[in-house]
C-alpha positions in Angstrom: -8.7 -36.9 69.4 -5.7 -37.3 71.7 -4.7 -40.6 70.1 -5.1 -39.1 66.5 -2.9 -36.1 67.5 -0.3 -38.5 68.9 -0.3 -40.5 65.7 0.1 -37.4 63.6 3.1 -36.3 65.7 4.6 -39.8 65.5 4.2 -39.9 61.7 5.7 -36.5 61.4 8.7 -37.5 63.5 9.2 -40.7 61.5 9.0 -38.7 58.2 11.6 -36.2 59.5 14.0 -39.0 60.5 13.5 -40.7 57.1 14.3 -37.5 55.2 17.3 -36.8 57.3 18.5 -40.4 56.9 18.0 -40.2 53.1 19.9 -36.9 53.0 22.8 -38.4 55.0 22.9 -41.4 52.6 23.0 -39.1 49.6 26.2 -37.4 50.8 28.5 -40.3 50.1 32.1 -40.6 51.2 34.3 -38.2 49.2 31.3 -36.4 47.7 31.5 -32.6 47.7 29.1 -30.7 50.1 29.0 -27.3 51.6 28.8 -23.7 50.5 31.0 -21.1 48.6 30.6 -17.4 48.5 31.8 -15.2 45.6 31.7 -11.4 45.6 32.8 -8.6 43.3 33.2 -7.5 39.7 30.1 -6.9 37.6 32.2 -8.0 34.7 32.6 -11.5 36.0 29.1 -11.8 37.6 27.2 -13.4 34.7 30.0 -15.9 34.1 30.3 -16.7 37.8 26.6 -17.3 38.0 26.7 -19.7 35.1 29.7 -21.6 36.6 27.9 -21.8 40.0 24.7 -23.1 38.4 26.5 -25.8 36.5 28.7 -26.8 39.4 25.6 -27.1 41.7 24.0 -29.3 39.0 26.9 -31.7 39.2 27.1 -31.6 43.1 23.7 -31.5 44.6 24.9 -30.8 48.1 26.9 -27.7 47.1 25.5 -24.2 47.2 27.3 -21.2 45.7 26.2 -17.7 46.4 27.4 -15.1 43.9 27.0 -11.3 44.6 28.1 -8.3 42.5 29.3 -5.0 43.7 32.5 -4.1 41.8 36.0 -5.3 41.7 37.0 -3.2 44.7 34.4 -5.0 46.9 35.4 -8.4 45.6 39.0 -7.7 46.6 38.1 -6.3 50.0 35.7 -9.2 50.7 38.3 -11.8 49.7 41.1 -10.2 51.8 38.8 -9.8 54.8 37.6 -13.4 54.5 34.0 -12.3 54.0 33.9 -14.1 50.7 35.7 -17.3 49.7 36.4 -15.9 46.3 36.6 -12.3 45.1 35.8 -11.6 41.5 38.3 -9.0 40.2 38.3 -7.4 36.8 41.6 -5.4 36.9 45.2 -5.8 37.8 46.1 -7.2 41.2 48.1 -4.5 43.0 51.4 -5.1 44.9 49.9 -3.9 48.2 47.1 -6.5 47.8 49.6 -9.2 47.2 51.4 -8.0 50.4 48.1 -8.5 52.2 47.9 -12.1 51.1 46.0 -11.9 47.8 46.3 -15.1 45.8 44.7 -15.2 42.4 44.2 -17.1 39.1 43.0 -15.9 35.7 39.8 -17.6 34.8 38.6 -15.9 31.6 38.8 -12.7 29.6 36.5 -9.9 28.3 36.7 -6.2 27.4 35.3 -2.7 28.1 33.6 -0.9 25.2 32.4 2.7 24.8 28.7 3.2 24.4 26.4 5.9 23.2 22.6 6.4 23.1 20.9 4.7 20.1 19.0 7.9 19.5 22.1 10.1 19.2 21.4 12.6 16.4 24.9 11.9 15.0 24.9 8.2 15.4 25.3 7.2 11.7 28.4 9.5 11.4 29.8 8.1 14.6 29.4 4.5 13.4 31.0 5.3 10.0 34.1 7.0 11.5 34.4 5.6 15.0 36.3 7.5 17.7 40.1 7.3 18.2 41.8 7.1 21.5 42.9 10.7 21.6 39.3 11.9 21.1 38.1 9.5 23.8 40.9 10.9 26.1 39.8 14.4 25.3 36.3 13.6 26.5 37.0 11.6 29.7 40.4 13.0 30.8 41.2 16.5 29.6 37.6 17.6 29.0 38.7 19.6 25.9 36.0 17.9 23.7 32.6 18.8 24.9 30.4 18.8 21.8 29.4 16.2 19.4 30.1 18.6 16.6 33.8 18.6 17.4 33.8 14.8 17.3 32.2 14.5 13.8 34.0 17.7 12.6 30.8 19.4 11.6 28.7 22.2 13.1 26.5 20.7 15.9 26.0 22.5 19.2 24.9 19.3 21.0 26.9 18.9 24.2 28.4 15.5 25.1 26.9 14.2 28.4 29.7 12.1 29.9 29.1 9.2 32.3 31.5 7.2 34.4 31.4 4.7 37.3 31.0 5.9 40.9 32.1 2.6 42.4 35.7 1.2 42.7 35.5 -1.2 39.7 37.6 -2.9 37.1 35.7 -1.5 34.2 36.6 2.1 35.2 40.2 1.3 36.0 40.6 -0.6 32.8 39.0 2.2 30.7 41.2 4.8 32.5 44.3 2.7 31.9 43.5 2.6 28.2 43.3 6.4 28.2 46.6 6.6 30.1 45.3 7.6 33.6 43.6 6.2 36.7 39.9 5.8 37.6 40.0 9.0 39.7 41.0 11.0 36.6 37.9 10.1 34.6 35.4 12.9 34.1 31.7 12.5 34.0 28.6 11.9 36.1 29.3 9.0 38.4 26.8 6.1 38.2 26.9 2.9 40.3 27.4 -0.4 38.6 27.5 -1.7 35.1 23.7 -1.9 34.7 23.3 1.6 36.1 25.8 3.1 33.6 24.2 1.3 30.7 20.8 2.6 31.8 22.1 6.2 32.2 23.3 6.3 28.6 20.1 4.6 27.4 18.1 7.4 29.0 20.2 10.2 27.6 20.2 10.9 23.9 23.5 12.8 24.1 25.1 10.5 26.6 28.4 8.5 26.4 29.6 5.9 28.7 31.4 2.5 28.8 30.4 -1.0 29.8 31.7 -4.5 30.0 30.6 -6.4 26.9 28.0 -8.5 28.7 26.1 -5.3 29.7 26.4 -3.8 26.2 25.0 -6.9 24.5 21.9 -8.9 25.3 22.6 -12.3 26.8 19.8 -14.0 24.8 19.8 -12.4 21.4 23.5 -11.4 21.5 22.5 -8.1 19.8 23.4 -4.8 21.2 21.2 -3.8 24.2 18.1 -1.9 23.1 18.6 1.8 23.5 22.4 1.9 23.4 25.0 1.4 20.7 28.6 0.3 21.1 30.8 3.0 19.7 33.6 1.6 17.4 37.2 2.6 18.2 39.1 4.0 15.2 42.3 2.0 15.9 44.4 3.5 13.1 43.3 7.1 13.5 42.2 7.6 9.9 38.7 9.0 10.8 36.9 6.1 9.2 35.9 2.6 10.3 37.8 0.2 8.2 36.6 -3.4 7.6 39.3 -4.7 10.0 37.9 -2.5 12.7 34.2 -3.3 12.1 33.4 -6.1 14.6 30.8 -4.6 16.9 27.5 -5.8 15.4 26.8 -8.6 17.9 28.4 -10.2 20.9 29.8 -13.2 19.1 31.5 -11.0 16.5 33.3 -8.8 19.1 34.2 -11.8 21.2 36.0 -13.4 18.2 37.8 -10.0 17.6 39.0 -9.9 21.2 40.2 -13.5 21.0 42.1 -12.7 17.7 43.7 -9.7 19.4 42.0 -7.1 17.1 40.6 -5.2 20.0 43.2 -3.3 22.1 44.4 -4.5 25.5 43.4 -2.6 27.5 40.5 -2.3 27.4 40.5 -6.1 26.8 41.7 -7.7 30.0 41.9 -10.9 32.1 39.3 -11.6 34.8 40.4 -13.1 38.1 39.4 -15.2 41.1 41.1 -13.9 44.2 41.4 -15.6 47.6 43.0 -14.7 50.9 46.0 -16.9 50.5 46.0 -20.1 48.5 42.6 -21.7 49.3 42.7 -24.4 52.0 39.0 -25.2 51.8 38.7 -28.4 49.7 35.4 -27.3 48.1 36.8 -24.0 47.0 39.9 -25.7 45.5 37.7 -28.2 43.6 35.4 -25.4 42.3 38.3 -23.4 41.0 39.9 -26.5 39.5 36.7 -27.3 37.7 36.3 -23.7 36.4 39.8 -23.9 34.9 39.0 -27.3 33.2 35.5 -28.5 32.5 33.9 -25.2 33.3 35.7 -23.6 30.3 33.1 -25.2 28.0 30.6 -22.5 29.2 32.8 -19.5 28.5 32.1 -18.8 24.9 28.3 -19.3 25.2 28.3 -16.8 28.1 29.9 -14.1 26.0 33.5 -14.3 27.4 36.8 -15.3 25.8 38.5 -18.5 26.8 42.1 -18.2 27.9 44.8 -20.0 25.8 45.4 -23.6 27.0 48.9 -22.7 28.2 47.6 -20.0 30.4 45.0 -22.3 31.9 47.7 -24.9 32.6 49.7 -22.1 34.3 46.8 -21.3 36.5 46.3 -24.9 37.5 50.0 -25.1 38.3 49.5 -22.1 40.7 47.1 -24.4 42.5 49.7 -27.1 42.8 48.2 -29.3 40.1 
């Protein structure tokens, strides 16, 4: 029995050495290996996950960890060195630049207003849309509190307003479109993009806003069950014209954003942010790949590819 046990231990040790040796041989000279951490914006999370998966598929010894939590967290984690890359979905502030924030634009998306699919006035809302001033009177001044006032008919149903509780790009972008700051947005605060979508889905009289990849289903590309994207009446004529009617599925609104038909904001660039220009070779190579070969995954993931001249400008920021 003692000899058998010794043989088992010897075989185990040899197997471990062989596995280690095989692993060492696989990491050839110049081959990428190591780990990258990304943290931040819900808006960029699905795209970042896709990029991470594809990059890992190309480089078997690379591991990329992607966490959501809002643009504010992404910026804070990047500046503190907690994350290699912060995902940020709003403008980079001068005080952040002063702290060493270095960034590149990597893709584009938009924030859209949402209502419950069971809203008793849904059909009228979809026919007329809602103009910027009405949206402002709901989230900023609080002067529009009933759905009847929106559709200009008698209806006592109160509007239940929701906003984001976390420091995030979606809220800052939505507030910027309405001419104010995130702190000025009225409504019940809800954490995260999924949480805000769920709050509206559970409330027949609710209204909120989401990044497009949380308002549309990733697989079917249809609007998420239980909520409807509320069209914006861009020319303030109290009806949704054919040039404004591009919300039916994710591909349709993505094309509209790319053509500039959807206003900016709430359409906006999304960023990778680092504490200073990245020195870590693996991080540089990942960002370079995102700006080049990784762009092939942008459209299929429900995002808008930046123009080639913008992508070239981002590569130039890296010293390419």
